[in-house]
C-alpha positions in Angstrom: 6.0 1.6 19.2 9.1 3.2 17.4 7.9 5.0 14.3 4.3 3.9 14.9 4.9 0.1 14.6 3.7 -2.4 17.1 4.1 -6.2 16.9 0.9 -8.1 17.6 0.3 -11.8 17.6 -2.4 -14.5 17.4 -1.7 -17.9 18.9 -3.4 -21.3 19.3 -2.1 -23.3 22.3 -2.5 -27.0 22.6 -5.4 -27.8 25.0 -7.3 -30.6 26.6 -11.1 -30.3 26.9 -12.0 -29.5 30.5 -8.4 -29.6 31.9 -8.0 -26.0 33.1 -4.7 -26.7 34.7 -3.1 -28.1 31.6 -4.7 -25.4 29.5 -3.4 -22.6 31.8 0.1 -24.0 31.6 -0.1 -24.1 27.8 -1.5 -20.6 27.6 1.2 -19.2 29.9 3.8 -20.8 27.7 2.3 -19.3 24.6 2.2 -15.8 26.1 5.8 -16.1 27.2 6.9 -17.3 23.8 5.1 -14.4 22.1 6.8 -11.9 24.5 10.2 -13.3 23.6 9.4 -12.7 20.0 8.6 -9.0 20.7 4.8 -9.2 20.7 3.1 -6.4 22.7 -0.5 -7.5 22.1 -1.5 -11.1 21.9 -4.9 -12.8 21.3 -5.7 -16.4 22.0 -8.8 -18.5 21.0 -12.3 -18.4 22.4 -12.9 -20.3 25.7 -9.3 -21.6 25.5 -9.0 -21.9 29.3 -11.7 -24.6 29.3 -12.0 -25.6 25.7 -14.8 -24.5 23.5 -16.3 -28.0 23.1 -17.2 -28.7 26.8 -20.9 -28.9 26.1 -23.1 -29.4 29.2 -20.0 -29.4 31.4 -20.4 -25.6 31.3 -23.3 -26.2 33.8 -20.8 -27.7 36.3 -19.4 -25.4 39.0 -16.3 -27.5 39.2 -15.4 -26.5 35.6 -16.3 -22.9 36.1 -14.3 -22.7 39.4 -11.3 -24.3 37.6 -11.6 -21.9 34.8 -11.5 -18.8 37.0 -8.6 -20.3 39.0 -6.8 -20.8 35.7 -7.4 -17.2 34.7 -6.0 -16.0 38.0 -2.9 -18.2 37.6 -2.3 -17.0 34.0 -2.6 -13.3 35.0 -0.3 -13.8 38.0 2.4 -15.8 36.2 2.7 -13.3 33.3 2.7 -10.2 35.6 6.4 -9.5 34.8 5.7 -9.3 31.1 5.1 -5.8 29.7 2.5 -6.8 27.2 -1.3 -7.1 26.9 -2.9 -10.5 26.5 -6.4 -11.6 25.7 -7.7 -15.0 26.5 -11.1 -16.7 26.4 -13.0 -18.1 29.4 -16.5 -18.6 30.8 -17.4 -16.0 33.4 -20.4 -16.1 35.9 -22.1 -12.8 36.6 -25.4 -12.1 38.3 -26.7 -15.6 37.9 -25.8 -15.9 34.2 -22.9 -17.4 32.3 -21.1 -15.5 29.6 -18.6 -16.4 26.9 -15.9 -13.8 27.6 -12.6 -12.3 26.6 -10.3 -11.5 29.5 -8.0 -8.6 28.8 -5.0 -8.2 31.1 -1.5 -6.8 31.5 1.2 -6.9 34.1 -0.9 -8.8 36.7 -4.0 -6.7 36.3 -7.3 -7.5 34.5 -8.2 -4.5 32.4 -11.6 -5.6 31.3 -13.9 -8.6 30.6 -15.8 -8.4 27.3 -18.8 -10.8 26.8 -19.7 -12.3 23.4 -22.7 -10.5 21.9 -23.9 -12.8 19.1 -24.4 -16.4 20.2 -24.8 -18.9 17.3 -27.6 -21.4 17.8 -27.9 -23.0 14.4 -26.4 -26.0 12.5 -23.6 -27.4 14.7 -23.7 -24.6 17.3 -25.7 -24.5 20.5 -24.3 -21.6 22.5 -27.6 -20.2 23.7 -28.0 -23.5 25.6 -25.2 -22.5 28.0 -24.4 -18.8 27.6 -26.2 -15.4 27.8 -25.6 -12.6 25.3 -23.6 -9.6 26.6 -23.2 -6.2 25.1 -20.4 -4.2 26.7 -18.3 -2.4 24.1 -14.9 -1.5 25.5 -11.9 0.1 23.9 -8.4 -0.2 25.5 -6.1 2.7 25.0 -2.4 3.0 25.9 -1.5 6.1 27.9 2.0 6.3 26.4 0.9 5.8 22.8 -2.7 7.1 22.1 -2.6 5.6 18.6 -2.4 2.2 20.3 -6.1 1.5 20.8 -7.8 -1.9 20.5 -11.2 -3.5 20.9 -12.3 -7.1 21.2 -15.1 -9.2 19.7 -15.7 -13.0 19.8 -16.1 -15.4 16.9 -19.7 -15.1 15.7 -19.6 -11.3 16.4 -17.6 -11.0 13.2 -20.1 -13.0 11.1 -23.1 -10.9 12.3 -24.6 -8.2 10.1 -23.8 -5.5 12.6 -20.7 -6.7 14.4 -19.4 -5.0 17.6 -16.3 -4.0 15.7 -18.4 -1.3 14.0 -18.8 0.6 17.2 -15.3 -0.3 18.5 -13.6 1.1 15.4 -15.8 4.3 15.4 -14.8 4.7 19.1 -11.1 4.8 18.2 -10.0 1.2 18.1 -7.5 0.7 15.3 -6.8 -2.9 16.2 -9.6 -5.4 16.5 -9.0 -8.8 18.2 -11.2 -11.8 17.6 -11.2 -14.9 19.9 -12.7 -17.6 17.9 -13.6 -21.3 17.8 -14.5 -21.6 14.1 -14.7 -25.2 12.9 -13.4 -26.3 9.5 -15.5 -27.2 6.6 -14.8 -27.2 2.8 -14.6 -23.5 1.7 -14.9 -22.0 5.2 -11.2 -21.0 5.5 -11.5 -18.9 2.3 -14.7 -17.2 3.5 -13.1 -16.5 6.9 -10.1 -15.0 5.2 -12.3 -12.7 3.2 -14.2 -11.6 6.3 -11.0 -10.7 8.2 -9.4 -8.9 5.3 -12.7 -7.1 4.4 -13.3 -6.0 8.0 -9.8 -4.6 8.3 -10.4 -2.6 5.1 -13.8 -1.3 6.0 -12.6 0.0 9.4 -9.1 1.0 8.3 -7.7 -1.1 11.1 -5.7 -4.2 11.9 -7.6 -7.3 12.6 -6.1 -10.3 14.5 -8.1 -13.5 14.5 -7.1 -16.5 16.8 -9.0 -19.7 16.3 -9.3 -23.0 18.3 -7.3 -25.9 17.0 -5.7 -29.2 18.1 -7.1 -30.3 21.4 -10.7 -29.4 21.0 -13.2 -32.3 20.8 -13.7 -33.8 17.4 -16.9 -35.6 18.3 -18.9 -33.4 15.9 -16.5 -30.8 14.5 -12.9 -30.4 13.5 -10.9 -27.2 14.4 -8.1 -26.0 12.3 -6.4 -23.3 14.4 -6.7 -20.9 11.5 -5.1 -17.7 12.7 -5.0 -14.5 10.6 -3.6 -11.0 10.9 -4.8 -8.3 8.4 -4.1 -4.6 8.0 -6.3 -2.4 5.9 -7.5 -5.2 3.6 -4.1 -7.0 3.3 -3.4 -10.3 5.0 0.0 -9.9 6.7 0.2 -13.3 8.4 -1.7 -16.6 8.4 -1.3 -20.1 9.6 -1.7 -23.3 7.6 -4.8 -25.2 8.8 -4.2 -27.7 11.6 -1.1 -26.1 12.9 -1.3 -24.9 16.4 1.2 -22.0 16.4 1.9 -18.3 16.9 1.8 -15.8 14.1 3.0 -12.2 14.4 2.9 -9.0 12.3 4.2 -5.5 12.7 1.2 -3.2 12.5 1.8 0.3 11.2 -0.5 2.3 13.5 0.8 5.6 12.1 -0.3 4.6 8.6 -3.8 3.6 9.9 -4.1 6.8 11.9 -3.1 8.8 8.8 -5.6 7.0 6.6 -8.5 7.5 9.0 -7.7 11.1 9.5 -7.7 11.6 5.7 -11.0 9.6 5.2 -13.9 12.0 5.9 -16.4 9.1 5.8 -14.9 7.7 9.0 -16.9 9.7 11.6 -16.1 8.9 15.3 -18.9 7.9 17.7 -17.0 7.4 20.9 -19.7 5.4 22.6 -17.7 2.6 23.9 -16.2 2.5 27.5 -12.6 3.5 27.4 -10.1 1.6 29.5 -6.5 3.0 29.8 -3.4 1.0 30.4 0.4 1.6 30.5 2.9 0.0 28.2 6.6 1.0 28.4 8.8 1.5 25.4 10.4 -1.6 24.0 11.9 -1.4 20.5 12.0 -4.7 18.7 13.5 -5.5 15.3 10.9 -5.2 12.6 10.0 -8.5 10.9 7.7 -6.9 8.5 8.8 -6.7 4.9 8.5 -3.6 2.8 8.4 -4.2 -1.0 11.1 -2.3 -2.8 8.6 -1.4 -5.6 5.3 -0.8 -3.7 3.5 0.3 -6.8 4.3 -3.0 -8.5 2.5 -6.3 -7.6 4.9 -9.2 -6.7 3.6 -12.2 -8.7 3.6 -12.2 -12.5 -0.1 -13.0 -12.7 -1.1 -10.2 -10.5 1.4 -7.8 -12.2 0.0 -8.7 -15.6 -3.5 -8.0 -14.5 -2.5 -4.7 -13.0 -0.7 -3.7 -16.2 -3.6 -4.6 -18.3 -6.1 -2.7 -16.1 -3.9 0.4 -16.1 -3.6 0.3 -19.9 -7.3 0.1 -20.2 -7.9 3.0 -17.8 -5.3 5.2 -19.5 -6.7 4.5 -23.0 -10.3 4.9 -21.8 -9.4 8.3 -20.4 -7.7 9.4 -23.6 -10.6 8.0 -25.7 -13.1 10.2 -23.8 -11.0 13.3 -24.2 -10.6 12.7 -28.0 -14.3 12.1 -28.3 -15.3 15.2 -26.3 -12.9 17.6 -28.1 -13.7 16.0 -31.5 -10.0 15.9 -32.1 -9.0 14.9 -35.6 -5.7 13.5 -34.3 -3.5 12.8 -31.3 -0.1 14.3 -31.4 2.8 12.8 -29.4 6.4 13.6 -29.1 8.3 10.3 -29.5 11.8 10.1 -28.2 12.6 6.4 -28.1 12.4 6.4 -24.3 10.0 4.6 -22.0 7.5 7.3 -21.2 6.7 8.4 -24.7 6.6 4.7 -25.7 3.9 4.0 -23.1 2.0 7.1 -24.2 2.0 6.0 -27.8 0.8 2.5 -26.8 -2.1 4.1 -24.9 -2.9 6.4 -27.9 -3.0 3.3 -30.2 -5.4 1.5 -27.8 -7.6 4.6 -27.6 -7.8 4.8 -31.4 -8.6 1.1 -31.6 -11.4 1.6 -29.1 -12.8 4.5 -31.2 -12.6 2.3 -34.3 -10.4 4.9 -35.9 -7.3 4.3 -38.0 -4.0 4.4 -36.1 -2.8 6.9 -38.7 -4.9 9.5 -36.8 -2.0 9.5 -34.4 0.9 11.7 -35.4 4.1 10.7 -33.6 6.9 13.3 -33.9 10.5 12.7 -33.2 12.6 15.8 -32.8 16.3 15.0 -32.7 18.7 17.6 -31.5 22.2 17.8 -29.8 21.9 14.8 -27.5 19.9 12.4 -29.6 21.6 9.1 -30.3 21.1 6.9 -33.3 19.7 4.1 -31.0 16.8 6.2 -29.6 16.1 7.8 -33.0 16.0 4.4 -34.7 13.8 2.9 -31.9 11.4 5.7 -32.2 11.0 5.3 -36.0 10.7 1.5 -35.8 8.1 1.7 -33.0 5.9 4.0 -35.0 6.3 1.9 -38.1 5.3 -1.3 -36.4 2.4 0.3 -34.5 1.1 1.8 -37.8 0.9 5.4 -36.8 1.8 8.5 -38.8 5.5 9.4 -38.3 7.2 12.7 -38.7 10.9 13.6 -38.0 11.7 17.2 -37.4 15.3 18.1 -36.6 15.2 21.1 -34.2 18.9 21.9 -34.0 18.7 24.8 -36.5 15.7 26.3 -34.7 17.3 26.0 -31.3 20.5 27.5 -32.4 18.6 30.4 -34.0 16.8 30.9 -30.7 20.1 30.9 -28.8 21.3 33.6 -31.2 18.1 35.6 -30.7 18.5 35.6 -26.9 22.2 35.9 -26.8 23.1 32.5 -25.4 26.2 30.7 -26.4 25.7 27.2 -27.8 28.7 26.1 -25.9 27.1 26.9 -22.6 25.5 23.7 -21.5 23.4 25.2 -18.7 19.7 25.0 -18.0 18.9 27.4 -20.8 20.7 25.1 -23.2 18.6 22.1 -22.0 15.2 23.8 -21.6 15.5 25.7 -24.9 15.3 22.3 -26.6 12.4 21.0 -24.5 10.3 24.1 -25.1 11.0 24.1 -28.8 9.7 20.5 -29.0 6.6 21.4 -27.1 6.0 24.4 -29.4 6.2 22.1 -32.4 3.8 19.6 -31.0 1.3 22.3 -30.1 1.5 23.9 -33.6 1.1 20.5 -35.3 -1.9 19.8 -33.2 -3.4 23.2 -34.3 -2.6 22.3 -37.9 -4.5 19.0 -37.6 -7.3 20.1 -35.2 -5.7 17.6 -32.8 -4.6 17.5 -29.2 -1.2 16.9 -27.7 -0.8 13.8 -25.5 1.5 14.3 -22.6 4.1 11.7 -21.8 5.5 12.7 -18.3 5.0 10.2 -15.5 4.2 10.4 -11.8 7.8 10.0 -10.6 8.9 12.9 -12.8 6.1 15.1 -11.4 7.1 14.3 -7.9 10.7 15.4 -8.5 9.7 18.2 -10.8 11.9 16.6 -13.5 10.2 18.4 -16.4 10.8 21.7 -18.2 8.1 24.2 -17.2 6.0 25.0 -20.2 8.1 22.4 -22.1 7.4 18.7 -21.6 5.5 19.8 -18.5 2.7 20.9 -20.7 0.2 19.0 -22.9 -3.6 18.8 -23.5 -4.0 15.5 -21.7 -1.4 13.6 -19.7 -1.9 9.8 -19.9 1.0 8.8 -17.7 0.7 11.4 -14.9 -0.4 8.9 -12.2 1.9 6.0 -13.3 5.2 5.9 -11.4 8.4 5.2 -13.4 8.9 1.7 -11.8 5.5 0.7 -13.1 5.9 2.3 -16.5 8.7 -0.2 -17.1 6.5 -3.2 -16.3 3.6 -2.0 -18.4 5.8 -1.6 -21.5 7.2 -5.0 -20.7 3.7 -6.5 -20.4 2.7 -5.0 -23.8 5.9 -6.4 -25.3 5.0 -9.9 -24.1 1.4 -9.7 -25.3 1.5 -7.6 -28.5 1.9 -10.7 -30.8 4.5 -9.0 -33.1 8.1 -10.2 -32.7 9.5 -7.1 -34.5 7.6 -4.7 -32.2 8.5 -6.8 -29.1 12.2 -6.6 -30.0 12.0 -2.8 -30.3 10.2 -2.5 -27.0 12.7 -4.7 -25.3 15.6 -2.5 -26.5 13.7 0.6 -25.3 13.4 -1.1 -21.9 17.2 -1.6 -21.9 18.0 2.0 -22.9 19.1 4.3 -19.9 16.5 6.8 -18.9 17.7 10.2 -20.3 16.2 13.5 -21.5 19.1 13.5 -24.1 19.6 17.3 -23.8 23.4 17.3 -23.6 25.6 16.4 -26.6 26.2 12.7 -27.2 29.7 11.3 -27.2 30.5 8.7 -29.8 26.7 8.3 -30.3 26.3 7.3 -26.7 24.0 8.8 -24.1 26.0 11.1 -21.7 23.1 12.4 -19.6 21.6 9.7 -17.4 18.7 10.8 -15.3 19.2 8.5 -12.4 22.8 9.7 -12.0 21.5 13.2 -11.6 18.4 12.8 -9.4 18.9 9.3 -8.0 17.4 5.8 -8.6 13.8 5.9 -9.5 13.1 2.8 -7.4 14.2 4.8 -4.3 12.2 7.8 -5.3 9.1 5.8 -5.9 9.5 4.1 -2.5 9.9 7.6 -0.9 6.8 8.8 -2.8 4.6 5.9 -1.8 5.4 5.9 1.9 6.3 9.6 2.4 3.5 11.2 0.4 0.8 8.5 -0.1 0.9 7.4 3.6 2.3 10.5 5.2 5.1 8.8 7.0 7.7 11.2 8.5 11.2 11.1 6.9 12.8 9.1 9.7 10.2 6.4 9.3 10.6 6.3 5.5 14.4 6.1 6.0 14.0 3.2 8.4 11.8 1.3 6.0 14.1 2.0 3.1 17.0 0.6 5.1 15.1 -2.6 5.6 13.7 -2.9 2.0 17.0 -2.1 0.2 19.3 -3.9 2.6 22.3 -5.1 0.6 21.6 -2.8 -2.3 22.0 0.7 -1.0 23.8 1.8 2.1 22.4 4.2 4.6 24.4 7.2 3.3 23.1 6.6 -0.2 19.5 6.3 0.9 19.8 9.4 3.0 21.3 11.4 0.2 18.5 10.7 -2.2 15.8 11.0 0.5 17.1 14.6 1.1 17.0 15.1 -2.6 13.4 13.8 -2.8 12.0 16.1 -0.2 13.9 19.2 -1.4 12.7 18.7 -5.0 9.2 17.7 -4.0 8.7 20.9 -2.1 10.6 23.2 -4.5 8.9 21.9 -7.6 5.3 22.1 -6.5 4.6 25.0 -8.8 4.8 22.7 -11.8 2.2 20.4 -10.3 -0.1 23.3 -9.4 -0.8 23.9 -13.1 -0.4 20.5 -14.6 -2.7 19.4 -17.4 -5.7 17.1 -17.0 -4.9 13.5 -16.4 -6.8 10.4 -15.3 -6.0 8.9 -11.9 -5.3 5.2 -12.4 -3.5 4.3 -9.2 -3.5 5.0 -5.5 -1.4 8.2 -5.9 -1.8 11.2 -8.1 -0.3 14.7 -7.7 -3.0 16.5 -9.7 -4.2 19.7 -7.9 -7.7 18.7 -8.9 -7.5 15.2 -7.4 -5.6 13.9 -4.4 -2.9 16.5 -3.9 -3.4 20.1 -2.9 -0.3 22.0 -1.7 0.7 25.6 -1.9 3.6 26.2 -4.3 5.4 28.3 -1.8 5.3 25.7 1.1 8.7 25.2 2.8 10.2 21.9 3.9 12.2 23.2 6.9 10.5 20.7 9.4 11.2 17.8 7.1 14.8 18.9 6.5 15.4 19.3 10.2 14.2 15.7 10.8 16.5 14.5 8.0 19.5 16.2 9.6 18.9 14.2 12.8 19.3 10.9 11.0 
């Protein structure tokens, strides 16, 4: 349970129908194997002690006696294992027979949960042998209150009002399902969608263990399809017809955070609560954390994401242009990534409006740090996109401003840098006034998180199209447009822009080369986007973010480097909130936005002492 993670498992043991002794031995072996792999909570299939396909043998006391003896043996022989296991067995009670889940730990049965919905259609005849039970129970660990789970059985998941509804609303953030779902064409896909969808609806983890090899194939075939999902994402899954164990590290802290944040998730607390003890046991995480969590892995998914974001950005700008009746869209174009993406968005917006692209005015404003490479790329980009292009050299105006305020042009401090940024913004605003247009902002989400913008300089615009797009994703969107634009000349320019170091170009160039590289000053954007996603989007504490970053960037960044930039991230994130408190309108296109009118509300004078103290302990 270190940092809120717990390893759970779903296993399908080899069984023999009606052979409770063989099955018990197989189940014990599966439980011990899972424990060796660090599993703290394990679910096995429905009626696995006897086999699901016993038919009318369920009427036989010999089988039922053997089943309960098997349960007692399994509980006793795993008593020295500090974990919770859930197995399926038939249980007699008050003259009736129930299809049940047996929940036990360290030699003690914590509870017996009967199946509520009994299928009695097509190939299923459960009502012939079993009675329906309705005993909702949630199981909570005394040492870790966030570790709370509930159990449902097979058909319960497929029903319109599954028991997991009540279990989740009663606090269970892990749902276990003991199943004996047979295989048919297309059923695995539907089963997968049910499991992932249920985990998303209830903001929980869902572990599904299904019967497999060993069940009778007289009328059905069982594939042992085991699945583990977390909040809509499948974390682990078996291939069909493979009896084996799957495991996944569940982030209970993340689930708890998301439920706490979601006001539609209203607790009911109507299930019986059973408490149990589980001692600390820290196991190595096997869960992988993507280095670029904002960017999908596969090219097909990534291209779809890039296309969708471009459409959302351009639709937002289109609406703003329509509403304000703007005669033009004015953009400062630097030859860098962010302004490149903003210009692409503006072009698509004008195309949607059936207006000429010349209604976009792209302004490049070279000064002391501008290189020939970025100036040329900016000019060619505008030429190939067919927009109106203006070049205004601001060096004379900036030097005049320095003279007015008594600042030496040889003093390369923050005044030297910000004076250029504010001069550029003034020009853009005034050109927009001349043309009855609006200024399109270019700053991205990563820059907003770090406060890497000049207040009332590039910080300000009339609509910010990139404000919820992180830097790591900006690069892929521009790359996607380069691959799909259908213009080799434009594609070549875009690729060179992608290869250009990220820089504000505010310090003098040397030999026409960029001297001021942003990532040398504030740190790698891939690290900061990782910190932003887990530290802000999911509310993970710094020590947890650090642990995940060590795992994700193993072999690329050492612990000292990660810690250095993690400290920088939190310091800048807190100290620069005032810039986000008055940021311009911008459409939310992803899971994170720092707009004070959307997801993020934070006082500008909040301090980060608690976060800094935790970082100092690492």
